[in-house]
C-alpha positions as CSV (number, residue, x, y, z in Angstrom):
1,X,-55.9,26.5,79.8
2,X,-52.4,27.1,78.6
3,X,-51.6,27.8,75.0
4,X,-49.0,25.6,73.3
5,X,-45.9,27.5,72.3
6,X,-45.4,27.8,68.6
7,X,-42.1,27.0,67.1
8,X,-40.7,28.4,63.8
9,X,-38.2,26.8,61.5
10,X,-34.9,28.5,60.6
11,X,-36.1,29.0,57.0
12,X,-39.3,30.7,58.1
13,X,-37.3,33.1,60.3
14,X,-34.8,33.9,57.6
15,X,-37.6,34.4,55.0
16,X,-39.5,36.7,57.5
17,X,-36.4,38.7,58.1
18,X,-35.7,39.0,54.4
19,X,-39.2,40.2,53.8
20,X,-39.0,42.7,56.6
21,X,-36.1,44.4,55.0
22,X,-37.9,44.6,51.6
23,X,-41.2,45.9,53.0
24,X,-41.9,49.3,54.5
25,X,-44.5,48.3,57.1
26,X,-43.2,45.7,59.5
27,X,-46.4,45.5,61.6
28,X,-48.4,44.7,58.5
29,X,-46.0,42.0,57.5
30,X,-46.1,40.5,61.0
31,X,-49.9,40.4,60.9
32,X,-49.7,38.6,57.5
33,X,-47.3,36.1,58.9
34,X,-49.5,35.7,62.1
35,X,-46.6,36.6,64.4
36,X,-46.1,39.5,66.9
37,X,-44.2,42.5,65.5
38,X,-41.8,42.4,68.5
39,X,-40.8,38.8,67.5
40,X,-40.0,40.0,64.0
41,X,-37.9,42.9,65.4
42,X,-36.0,40.4,67.7
43,X,-35.3,38.1,64.7
44,X,-34.0,41.1,62.8
45,X,-31.7,42.1,65.6
46,X,-30.4,38.5,66.0
47,X,-29.8,38.3,62.2
48,X,-28.0,41.6,62.2
49,X,-25.6,40.5,64.9
50,X,-25.0,36.9,64.0
51,X,-25.7,36.7,60.2
52,X,-25.2,33.1,59.1
53,X,-25.0,31.7,62.6
54,X,-28.4,33.1,63.6
55,X,-31.3,30.8,64.5
56,X,-29.2,27.7,65.2
57,X,-32.1,25.8,66.8
58,X,-33.4,25.0,70.3
59,X,-30.6,24.6,72.8
60,X,-27.7,25.3,70.4
61,X,-25.6,28.3,71.2
62,X,-24.8,31.1,68.8
63,X,-21.1,31.3,68.8
64,X,-18.6,32.7,66.3
65,X,-15.7,30.5,65.2
66,X,-13.4,32.4,67.6
67,X,-15.8,31.8,70.5
68,X,-16.1,28.1,69.7
69,X,-12.3,27.8,69.7
70,X,-12.0,29.6,73.0
71,X,-14.7,27.3,74.5
72,X,-12.8,24.2,73.2
73,X,-9.5,25.5,74.6
74,X,-11.1,26.2,78.0
75,X,-12.5,22.7,78.2
76,X,-9.1,21.2,77.2
77,X,-7.4,23.3,79.9
78,X,-9.8,22.2,82.6
79,X,-9.2,18.5,81.6
80,X,-5.4,19.0,81.7
81,X,-5.6,20.7,85.1
82,X,-7.7,17.8,86.5
83,X,-5.2,15.3,85.1
84,X,-2.3,17.3,86.7
85,X,-4.0,17.3,90.1
86,X,-4.7,13.6,89.9
87,X,-1.0,12.9,89.1
88,X,0.1,15.1,91.9
89,X,-2.0,13.2,94.4
90,X,-0.8,9.9,93.0
91,X,2.9,11.0,93.3
92,X,2.4,12.1,96.8
93,X,0.7,8.9,97.8
94,X,3.4,6.7,96.3
95,X,6.2,8.9,97.6
96,X,5.0,8.7,101.2
97,X,5.5,4.9,101.3
98,X,9.2,5.0,100.3
99,X,10.1,7.9,102.5
100,X,10.9,10.3,99.7
101,X,7.9,12.5,100.2
102,X,8.7,16.1,99.0
103,X,5.3,17.7,99.8
104,X,4.4,18.8,96.3
C-alpha cells in the first residue's frame, strides 16, 4: 500500500512561494494548498538561493551560468586529454616499428 508521489509544476511552486511571502501564516497557507509546511519552507529556501533558476524540473541541475561554463570546460578538457593519450599511444606504436622510439 504505497502512496503515489505527488509532483508539482514549476508555476505552482513559484505561485506558492510568492503567496508565502505575502501571507503571515505559512502553515495555514500550506494547509490551503494541501502541502506540508516543510515543503513550502524548502521551496522558499531554494527560490532564495537560485531565483530564476529554481525548480528546473526532474533530473535537471540548478546551475548558475558560471557553473555551467565550468562544467562545459571540464568536459572539453577531459575530451582533449583523452585525445592526447590516444595520440601518444599511436605515436609510440608507429615509432617502435621504424626504430625511432623515444619512450614518450
